C-alpha angles and dihedrals in degrees: 000000000000112000116225113247113218119229112225116259115251103223140014089258096047120113136175125246124197119220104212110214119217126244133194093217115062090211093053117118117270116259129188147156122227120223131187116224136167118236090214093054111096091202092064112117120258113258142183121232120222118223117192143134114264094221124180118357091210122098092026122197126205142221121221115231119215125197114264089237092054116115093205090116095162095053092236095144113110089231093217092137097031123098121255139207119218114233134177122263091250094057091045090055091046093053092046090051091050091046094056120104115257109286127222096264111204091206114072096211114202090220097050096115110126099024094095093051090044091062103038103076143020108289140194114250137178116216119165098222091057103030097048120056105249097187117129097244141110090253093055091043090055090048092051089051088062100034101049094062087052094057093093091052092047092056097039092052095045115110087231140341119240108211114201113199096177141266120308088253090069086082132040116282114287096012096106093047090048092049093050089049088053090051091050092048094050091043093054098035106036108026094063088052097042097119092049091047091053090054091049091050092052091056098049134069121251125252091251093051092050092045090051090051089052091054091047092049092052092047090052091050094251134122120313092208107156106232096185091065090058089045092053094047091050093050093049093047095046096049100032092245116157115253118281089242093065110122091227090078091058089049091052090049090054092052092048088050094059116124095259090069092054105047127102098220093047089054090062092042094052093040095055098043120118090205130006132205120188117214120197117163107317094333127099121198121187114242093234089063094048090047092053092049092049089052091050097047097067089050091053090047093049099046104020136075133295093274092059091046092050097046102033106022092097093063111106140174093277092060093054093042089055090066098030097045116153090003092059094095094257112116099184136023123185122216097260092049090053092046090052089052096052097035112141094019120142124260132161094219112045096216088060087078083080103023091049094068100041090096090062092053092046091051095066115104124226088254092056090049092046087240092299124132116240110275091228122038117189126180122215106252118157091186089074122090123239088250092057095046096047092044090049091054092049094046093049091049090053091049092047096049102030087225136100097225092119089070090067089066092063111109095226092168089067093036092058091045098248122152124218090271092055096252118143113248124203097261137007132217097272102156091114133038114282091246097051118081114244099219092196090071125066111235110250098198138047120266105228093204089058097053092097134340092240100026099115108044136146123233098223096166134339112319094348117116134174127200127248142010089277093049116216097343116132123221114272100215112186128197116277131209093213137031090240092063125088109188114195139148130240149129120284092220110173145335130246112241105167137026129195125235114278096245114097111255120233118248096234120113096247093050093047090051090053089061093063099075090045090055094038091240101122091101093068094085093233097310133106099225101206092060103017093232126129112284093233091055091046090053092049092050090047093049088054092042084237090292115148115256102202121057093201094061116122114241126181096222132039089214089065095040093119098048130097112266139195087260088058089060092051091051092049089053086065088058094146091073112106094221092051090052092048095052093045091051091050094047093047091046090052093049098042098048103134089348137103143194121263138181129211137221091260094050099262121148126218150153125238140159119290089260091074116112140168112289096036114134123236107222129191097205120196107256093021120131093199135020115279125219116220133185124212114255134183108207119208111286094023115129109235089215095057122097106242140149103224116146147162122229117256099176148275119294144197111231111191114236094010105075098095107057097285091124091059090050090054091047091052091050089055092048094043116031090190092063110096098190096242099109110063102160088106088073088073095063104045093108087070094055128092115222092262091053096056114113092232136051122262133192129224108243130189118201120195 
């Protein structure tokens, strides 16, 4: 076989397009011509981009390349003397599916315009394995360095994107047909009633709320009647939706779980498409239909029966955004928001977790960005390690925002090698610094700084609030000698002495009382000393991270709409009410997922990830919205006898009574005995102060 030799591209905006030649026999070899075009040239031919998963690189197929000047438009040449390009089996199947004549589709999709024309003549396509030189050479490496940043432009300028999910044989017999029937059923039954369904959803409780009420009822010795089953039956009956136990929903879930829906690069490719067509086997489904179904499924899972929850509960925003993309109503995503969406997605090369979304960021116009430059600018550089790239993203986000909120996205439970029960495993995921999020791993616990933009605020004077436990301070980022170091300043505020068991405590008085010996708080005589409130109430507020339980509570300020209020206390006093129990259980369950209670040397109470342990230091870092937990660390070459402040990051925490600047007030009292703590207006102006001008002492800290 003669290997095709790529001709160098002329400009930095040039790409190759393959012209796929038709064939009468579907098993005939693939034939194409390769053309050079410039993305900035308006006279370039329209093309479709192919989005697929590479799959195994064993048992490769090939595509025969004809000369551009050849008149063999039907691809009838045997190709014995023509050069070939090796391609994976998945791409070969995708191109064969695209090459087929239009089938007799049993489903008359409303959005089918364009599919017939797409399949009736040779067409220009862009497919990475053919249009980018994949040879292992310096020349191809240099080409990839230019072409990969163009990927976003390639997909956003394509007339449409052809998404190949795989052959029908990729799933058990009958599954694909059943899934497509499910799509058709929901499309014809639910979409026309979407507005009415939205109104119905707003008036009914969610599956999780009803399940929490069931748990509360059982704990109180009452009925264990499962309300969500009745809810699901009512919804299906009212809207003519087939029962949640129908096997077609499981089939749909299997199709939506195929590898294309889990890959990083395919996220960008689907996101940027103007139009999308999904190919699976011989069937073609318009992207608008798939997008509508993926928007409907989470609603069914949230408000429907157990079958919907089981089969569709895993669908999240990122899955719908993947097939809605720029038409999803979002006009601008920043890098960290996109990374949170795709977190845990699959990619062959780890650094592609970042490089694989740069095309989305580059596609935004100046108008969409309001004329602002992107807050984080990353260059494609495959010579860098995953540790360097992820640390670079985190550091640049800190510099851009002046805050340390990005640290809360680090999955420290996995980093420290803890399992979901809080047991120490042999090794953790330590391929990146402890403070930099590893975007390959889904975060197992809640980031307290991300609960709400204005959740933790200080009431300095009437109607004036400032964000974060360190008020208006900005991060003091100091130069580092290595990418693994994060050098900041802060107050070493307290030390963890006791941690609670990993299981979530019940909210009932007897169970709450049982937590006191575990946390060494039984000596407080029923009071939480830092705030003076009853210890049971302090524990409840801590378990909820001080987040309001009841959405209908009246609050005087929208900026405090998520915080616990006096009315919250009144409702908790009526704890015997089933609904109150249910909501408390749900809120506590949400907050304590992979987290646990802890107590400090000075009698403070908090919640932190499962990785917390006695001896960890509570730090109020400048620019931090919430207290950070750090663990002492001696890096290689550090003398154990030296006094140093080297740490590893354990996680964010909620520290009850110290989320609104109170820690800085205490620190100023220690630095200035004449300060009585009454005047707190100074907390509003800390962003204007250099470190040496702050009215309290800070310590230089290095986190690895």
